[in-house]
Backbone as XML, in Angstrom:
<?xml version="1.0"?>
<chain id="A" units="angstrom">
  <residue number="1" name="MET">
    <atom name="N" x="2.629" y="-34.730" z="-14.456"/>
    <atom name="CA" x="3.574" y="-33.808" z="-13.859"/>
    <atom name="C" x="2.946" y="-32.421" z="-13.709"/>
  </residue>
  <residue number="2" name="ALA">
    <atom name="N" x="2.182" y="-32.017" z="-14.686"/>
    <atom name="CA" x="1.536" y="-30.706" z="-14.608"/>
    <atom name="C" x="0.546" y="-30.666" z="-13.457"/>
  </residue>
  <residue number="3" name="GLU">
    <atom name="N" x="-0.119" y="-31.801" z="-13.217"/>
    <atom name="CA" x="-1.080" y="-31.855" z="-12.113"/>
    <atom name="C" x="-0.380" y="-31.669" z="-10.772"/>
  </residue>
  <residue number="4" name="ALA">
    <atom name="N" x="0.811" y="-32.235" z="-10.617"/>
    <atom name="CA" x="1.570" y="-32.086" z="-9.378"/>
    <atom name="C" x="1.978" y="-30.636" z="-9.179"/>
  </residue>
  <residue number="5" name="ALA">
    <atom name="N" x="2.373" y="-29.970" z="-10.245"/>
    <atom name="CA" x="2.776" y="-28.565" z="-10.156"/>
    <atom name="C" x="1.576" y="-27.697" z="-9.770"/>
  </residue>
  <residue number="6" name="GLN">
    <atom name="N" x="0.411" y="-28.027" z="-10.332"/>
    <atom name="CA" x="-0.777" y="-27.244" z="-10.015"/>
    <atom name="C" x="-1.198" y="-27.444" z="-8.571"/>
  </residue>
  <residue number="7" name="SER">
    <atom name="N" x="-1.039" y="-28.644" z="-8.047"/>
    <atom name="CA" x="-1.436" y="-28.894" z="-6.668"/>
    <atom name="C" x="-0.513" y="-28.188" z="-5.679"/>
  </residue>
  <residue number="8" name="LEU">
    <atom name="N" x="0.717" y="-27.874" z="-6.108"/>
    <atom name="CA" x="1.658" y="-27.170" z="-5.238"/>
    <atom name="C" x="1.456" y="-25.661" z="-5.269"/>
  </residue>
  <residue number="9" name="GLN">
    <atom name="N" x="0.700" y="-25.179" z="-6.274"/>
    <atom name="CA" x="0.456" y="-23.746" z="-6.397"/>
    <atom name="C" x="-0.438" y="-23.292" z="-5.250"/>
  </residue>
  <residue number="10" name="PRO">
    <atom name="N" x="-0.055" y="-22.221" z="-4.540"/>
    <atom name="CA" x="-0.949" y="-21.708" z="-3.495"/>
    <atom name="C" x="-2.194" y="-21.091" z="-4.128"/>
  </residue>
  <residue number="11" name="GLN">
    <atom name="N" x="-3.280" y="-21.154" z="-3.401"/>
    <atom name="CA" x="-4.504" y="-20.533" z="-3.905"/>
    <atom name="C" x="-4.305" y="-19.028" z="-3.939"/>
  </residue>
  <residue number="12" name="ASP">
    <atom name="N" x="-5.098" y="-18.380" z="-4.804"/>
    <atom name="CA" x="-4.994" y="-16.922" z="-4.914"/>
    <atom name="C" x="-5.260" y="-16.281" z="-3.566"/>
  </residue>
  <residue number="13" name="SER">
    <atom name="N" x="-4.343" y="-15.475" z="-3.127"/>
    <atom name="CA" x="-4.534" y="-14.750" z="-1.877"/>
    <atom name="C" x="-5.164" y="-13.397" z="-2.174"/>
  </residue>
  <residue number="14" name="ALA">
    <atom name="N" x="-5.559" y="-12.715" z="-1.157"/>
    <atom name="CA" x="-6.138" y="-11.381" z="-1.335"/>
    <atom name="C" x="-5.124" y="-10.435" z="-1.983"/>
  </residue>
  <residue number="15" name="LEU">
    <atom name="N" x="-3.854" y="-10.605" z="-1.641"/>
    <atom name="CA" x="-2.811" y="-9.757" z="-2.237"/>
    <atom name="C" x="-2.683" y="-10.031" z="-3.732"/>
  </residue>
  <residue number="16" name="ASP">
    <atom name="N" x="-2.733" y="-11.292" z="-4.124"/>
    <atom name="CA" x="-2.657" y="-11.636" z="-5.545"/>
    <atom name="C" x="-3.843" y="-11.052" z="-6.303"/>
  </residue>
  <residue number="17" name="ILE">
    <atom name="N" x="-5.008" y="-11.134" z="-5.717"/>
    <atom name="CA" x="-6.211" y="-10.600" z="-6.354"/>
    <atom name="C" x="-6.115" y="-9.083" z="-6.478"/>
  </residue>
  <residue number="18" name="ALA">
    <atom name="N" x="-5.664" y="-8.422" z="-5.417"/>
    <atom name="CA" x="-5.516" y="-6.961" z="-5.462"/>
    <atom name="C" x="-4.473" y="-6.554" z="-6.496"/>
  </residue>
  <residue number="19" name="THR">
    <atom name="N" x="-3.405" y="-7.339" z="-6.620"/>
    <atom name="CA" x="-2.374" y="-7.055" z="-7.622"/>
    <atom name="C" x="-2.961" y="-7.150" z="-9.021"/>
  </residue>
  <residue number="20" name="ASP">
    <atom name="N" x="-3.703" y="-8.209" z="-9.274"/>
    <atom name="CA" x="-4.333" y="-8.373" z="-10.584"/>
    <atom name="C" x="-5.303" y="-7.235" z="-10.875"/>
  </residue>
  <residue number="21" name="GLN">
    <atom name="N" x="-6.052" y="-6.811" z="-9.870"/>
    <atom name="CA" x="-7.010" y="-5.718" z="-10.058"/>
    <atom name="C" x="-6.295" y="-4.405" z="-10.360"/>
  </residue>
  <residue number="22" name="ALA">
    <atom name="N" x="-5.174" y="-4.156" z="-9.691"/>
    <atom name="CA" x="-4.425" y="-2.921" z="-9.939"/>
    <atom name="C" x="-3.885" y="-2.895" z="-11.357"/>
  </residue>
  <residue number="23" name="ILE">
    <atom name="N" x="-3.350" y="-4.018" z="-11.811"/>
    <atom name="CA" x="-2.813" y="-4.081" z="-13.172"/>
    <atom name="C" x="-3.944" y="-3.952" z="-14.184"/>
  </residue>
  <residue number="24" name="GLU">
    <atom name="N" x="-5.062" y="-4.595" z="-13.910"/>
    <atom name="CA" x="-6.213" y="-4.507" z="-14.808"/>
    <atom name="C" x="-6.730" y="-3.061" z="-14.892"/>
  </residue>
  <residue number="25" name="ALA">
    <atom name="N" x="-6.718" y="-2.367" z="-13.766"/>
    <atom name="CA" x="-7.200" y="-0.973" z="-13.752"/>
    <atom name="C" x="-6.334" y="-0.066" z="-14.618"/>
  </residue>
  <residue number="26" name="CYS">
    <atom name="N" x="-5.091" y="-0.481" z="-14.820"/>
    <atom name="CA" x="-4.168" y="0.302" z="-15.663"/>
    <atom name="C" x="-4.008" y="-0.338" z="-17.036"/>
  </residue>
  <residue number="27" name="ASP">
    <atom name="N" x="-5.017" y="-1.067" z="-17.475"/>
    <atom name="CA" x="-5.055" y="-1.705" z="-18.793"/>
    <atom name="C" x="-3.849" y="-2.598" z="-19.060"/>
  </residue>
  <residue number="28" name="GLY">
    <atom name="N" x="-3.351" y="-3.271" z="-18.014"/>
    <atom name="CA" x="-2.248" y="-4.211" z="-18.181"/>
    <atom name="C" x="-0.877" y="-3.580" z="-18.265"/>
  </residue>
  <residue number="29" name="ASP">
    <atom name="N" x="-0.799" y="-2.275" z="-18.113"/>
    <atom name="CA" x="0.481" y="-1.558" z="-18.195"/>
    <atom name="C" x="1.151" y="-1.565" z="-16.822"/>
  </residue>
  <residue number="30" name="ALA">
    <atom name="N" x="2.215" y="-2.370" z="-16.688"/>
    <atom name="CA" x="2.892" y="-2.509" z="-15.392"/>
    <atom name="C" x="3.508" y="-1.179" z="-14.951"/>
  </residue>
  <residue number="31" name="TRP">
    <atom name="N" x="4.096" y="-0.419" z="-15.882"/>
    <atom name="CA" x="4.711" y="0.859" z="-15.533"/>
    <atom name="C" x="3.659" y="1.816" z="-14.988"/>
  </residue>
  <residue number="32" name="ALA">
    <atom name="N" x="2.523" y="1.887" z="-15.640"/>
    <atom name="CA" x="1.444" y="2.770" z="-15.184"/>
    <atom name="C" x="0.915" y="2.312" z="-13.830"/>
  </residue>
  <residue number="33" name="THR">
    <atom name="N" x="0.882" y="1.002" z="-13.614"/>
    <atom name="CA" x="0.415" y="0.472" z="-12.333"/>
    <atom name="C" x="1.346" y="0.885" z="-11.208"/>
  </residue>
  <residue number="34" name="VAL">
    <atom name="N" x="2.656" y="0.727" z="-11.424"/>
    <atom name="CA" x="3.630" y="1.115" z="-10.398"/>
    <atom name="C" x="3.531" y="2.609" z="-10.133"/>
  </residue>
  <residue number="35" name="ARG">
    <atom name="N" x="3.401" y="3.405" z="-11.180"/>
    <atom name="CA" x="3.289" y="4.861" z="-11.026"/>
    <atom name="C" x="2.044" y="5.223" z="-10.223"/>
  </residue>
  <residue number="36" name="ALA">
    <atom name="N" x="0.925" y="4.598" z="-10.533"/>
    <atom name="CA" x="-0.323" y="4.872" z="-9.812"/>
    <atom name="C" x="-0.190" y="4.496" z="-8.335"/>
  </residue>
  <residue number="37" name="LEU">
    <atom name="N" x="0.463" y="3.379" z="-8.063"/>
    <atom name="CA" x="0.648" y="2.959" z="-6.669"/>
    <atom name="C" x="1.573" y="3.916" z="-5.920"/>
  </residue>
  <residue number="38" name="LEU">
    <atom name="N" x="2.605" y="4.423" z="-6.590"/>
    <atom name="CA" x="3.508" y="5.387" z="-5.954"/>
    <atom name="C" x="2.787" y="6.707" z="-5.664"/>
  </residue>
  <residue number="39" name="VAL">
    <atom name="N" x="1.948" y="7.129" z="-6.578"/>
    <atom name="CA" x="1.166" y="8.355" z="-6.365"/>
    <atom name="C" x="0.207" y="8.160" z="-5.188"/>
  </residue>
  <residue number="40" name="ALA">
    <atom name="N" x="-0.453" y="7.015" z="-5.144"/>
    <atom name="CA" x="-1.379" y="6.731" z="-4.044"/>
    <atom name="C" x="-0.629" y="6.665" z="-2.717"/>
  </residue>
  <residue number="41" name="ASN">
    <atom name="N" x="0.550" y="6.057" z="-2.709"/>
    <atom name="CA" x="1.354" y="5.960" z="-1.493"/>
    <atom name="C" x="1.781" y="7.345" z="-1.008"/>
  </residue>
  <residue number="42" name="ALA">
    <atom name="N" x="2.180" y="8.206" z="-1.936"/>
    <atom name="CA" x="2.585" y="9.562" z="-1.563"/>
    <atom name="C" x="1.407" y="10.322" z="-0.955"/>
  </residue>
  <residue number="43" name="ALA">
    <atom name="N" x="0.228" y="10.131" z="-1.510"/>
    <atom name="CA" x="-0.962" y="10.794" z="-0.966"/>
    <atom name="C" x="-1.254" y="10.294" z="0.445"/>
  </residue>
  <residue number="44" name="LEU">
    <atom name="N" x="-1.088" y="8.997" z="0.670"/>
    <atom name="CA" x="-1.315" y="8.449" z="2.008"/>
    <atom name="C" x="-0.273" y="8.959" z="3.004"/>
  </residue>
  <residue number="45" name="GLU">
    <atom name="N" x="0.982" y="9.083" z="2.571"/>
    <atom name="CA" x="2.019" y="9.620" z="3.451"/>
    <atom name="C" x="1.732" y="11.073" z="3.822"/>
  </residue>
  <residue number="46" name="GLU">
    <atom name="N" x="1.238" y="11.856" z="2.856"/>
    <atom name="CA" x="0.863" y="13.242" z="3.144"/>
    <atom name="C" x="-0.286" y="13.291" z="4.150"/>
  </residue>
  <residue number="47" name="GLU">
    <atom name="N" x="-1.241" y="12.388" z="3.994"/>
    <atom name="CA" x="-2.374" y="12.329" z="4.921"/>
    <atom name="C" x="-1.900" y="11.970" z="6.329"/>
  </residue>
  <residue number="48" name="ILE">
    <atom name="N" x="-0.992" y="11.018" z="6.431"/>
    <atom name="CA" x="-0.435" y="10.642" z="7.741"/>
    <atom name="C" x="0.274" y="11.833" z="8.371"/>
  </residue>
  <residue number="49" name="ALA">
    <atom name="N" x="1.070" y="12.541" z="7.591"/>
    <atom name="CA" x="1.793" y="13.706" z="8.112"/>
    <atom name="C" x="0.817" y="14.779" z="8.584"/>
  </residue>
  <residue number="50" name="ARG">
    <atom name="N" x="-0.237" y="15.002" z="7.806"/>
    <atom name="CA" x="-1.236" y="16.015" z="8.170"/>
    <atom name="C" x="-1.952" y="15.618" z="9.458"/>
  </residue>
  <residue number="51" name="LEU">
    <atom name="N" x="-2.338" y="14.371" z="9.569"/>
    <atom name="CA" x="-3.042" y="13.927" z="10.769"/>
    <atom name="C" x="-2.130" y="13.892" z="11.988"/>
  </residue>
  <residue number="52" name="THR">
    <atom name="N" x="-0.879" y="13.494" z="11.783"/>
    <atom name="CA" x="0.089" y="13.464" z="12.880"/>
    <atom name="C" x="0.293" y="14.866" z="13.444"/>
  </residue>
  <residue number="53" name="ALA">
    <atom name="N" x="0.326" y="15.849" z="12.569"/>
    <atom name="CA" x="0.514" y="17.223" z="13.006"/>
    <atom name="C" x="-0.676" y="17.724" z="13.828"/>
  </residue>
  <residue number="54" name="ARG">
    <atom name="N" x="-1.845" y="17.156" z="13.600"/>
    <atom name="CA" x="-3.047" y="17.611" z="14.299"/>
    <atom name="C" x="-3.291" y="16.896" z="15.621"/>
  </residue>
  <residue number="55" name="VAL">
    <atom name="N" x="-2.600" y="15.797" z="15.875"/>
    <atom name="CA" x="-2.800" y="15.043" z="17.108"/>
    <atom name="C" x="-2.100" y="15.760" z="18.252"/>
  </residue>
  <residue number="56" name="SER">
    <atom name="N" x="-2.815" y="15.963" z="19.350"/>
    <atom name="CA" x="-2.194" y="16.634" z="20.485"/>
    <atom name="C" x="-1.211" y="15.697" z="21.182"/>
  </residue>
  <residue number="57" name="LYS">
    <atom name="N" x="-0.167" y="16.274" z="21.737"/>
    <atom name="CA" x="0.836" y="15.478" z="22.446"/>
    <atom name="C" x="0.229" y="14.757" z="23.642"/>
  </residue>
  <residue number="58" name="GLY">
    <atom name="N" x="-0.673" y="15.405" z="24.330"/>
    <atom name="CA" x="-1.301" y="14.786" z="25.490"/>
    <atom name="C" x="-2.126" y="13.570" z="25.118"/>
  </residue>
  <residue number="59" name="TYR">
    <atom name="N" x="-2.839" y="13.668" z="24.018"/>
    <atom name="CA" x="-3.666" y="12.539" z="23.581"/>
    <atom name="C" x="-2.782" y="11.370" z="23.144"/>
  </residue>
  <residue number="60" name="ALA">
    <atom name="N" x="-1.727" y="11.668" z="22.414"/>
    <atom name="CA" x="-0.859" y="10.616" z="21.887"/>
    <atom name="C" x="0.062" y="10.056" z="22.966"/>
  </residue>
  <residue number="61" name="ARG">
    <atom name="N" x="0.285" y="10.821" z="24.029"/>
    <atom name="CA" x="1.153" y="10.408" z="25.134"/>
    <atom name="C" x="2.506" y="9.901" z="24.653"/>
  </residue>
  <residue number="62" name="GLY">
    <atom name="N" x="3.077" y="10.630" z="23.721"/>
    <atom name="CA" x="4.418" y="10.301" z="23.240"/>
    <atom name="C" x="4.479" y="9.174" z="22.226"/>
  </residue>
  <residue number="63" name="ARG">
    <atom name="N" x="3.332" y="8.591" z="21.854"/>
    <atom name="CA" x="3.349" y="7.497" z="20.882"/>
    <atom name="C" x="3.486" y="7.981" z="19.453"/>
  </residue>
  <residue number="64" name="VAL">
    <atom name="N" x="3.178" y="9.246" z="19.214"/>
    <atom name="CA" x="3.299" y="9.814" z="17.876"/>
    <atom name="C" x="4.583" y="10.601" z="17.815"/>
  </residue>
  <residue number="65" name="ARG">
    <atom name="N" x="5.462" y="10.210" z="16.931"/>
    <atom name="CA" x="6.745" y="10.917" z="16.801"/>
    <atom name="C" x="6.603" y="12.041" z="15.798"/>
  </residue>
  <residue number="66" name="ARG">
    <atom name="N" x="7.037" y="13.184" z="16.189"/>
    <atom name="CA" x="6.987" y="14.355" z="15.335"/>
    <atom name="C" x="8.210" y="14.380" z="14.426"/>
  </residue>
  <residue number="67" name="ALA">
    <atom name="N" x="8.092" y="15.050" z="13.293"/>
    <atom name="CA" x="9.230" y="15.216" z="12.401"/>
    <atom name="C" x="10.293" y="16.053" z="13.094"/>
  </residue>
  <residue number="68" name="ALA">
    <atom name="N" x="11.543" y="15.876" z="12.736"/>
    <atom name="CA" x="12.655" y="16.563" z="13.376"/>
    <atom name="C" x="12.543" y="18.084" z="13.225"/>
  </residue>
  <residue number="69" name="SER">
    <atom name="N" x="11.855" y="18.561" z="12.188"/>
    <atom name="CA" x="11.748" y="20.000" z="11.955"/>
    <atom name="C" x="10.804" y="20.683" z="12.938"/>
  </residue>
  <residue number="70" name="GLU">
    <atom name="N" x="9.986" y="19.921" z="13.661"/>
    <atom name="CA" x="8.989" y="20.535" z="14.559"/>
    <atom name="C" x="9.581" y="20.829" z="15.907"/>
  </residue>
</chain>
């Protein structure tokens, strides 16, 4: 029965491997892993906002939406 369960298990995907690596990088602490990922995500969002602000309207041809405050 265990063999049947193992054969139904999907092989490790790149996402599973990246998840394991992120948790390992935080010494197995799930809370620290989530916090690190949220910090990284916030940094990426700031980078997107900074780059979006620098793209000219003519180059983007309306494909880049500006924040409502602009």
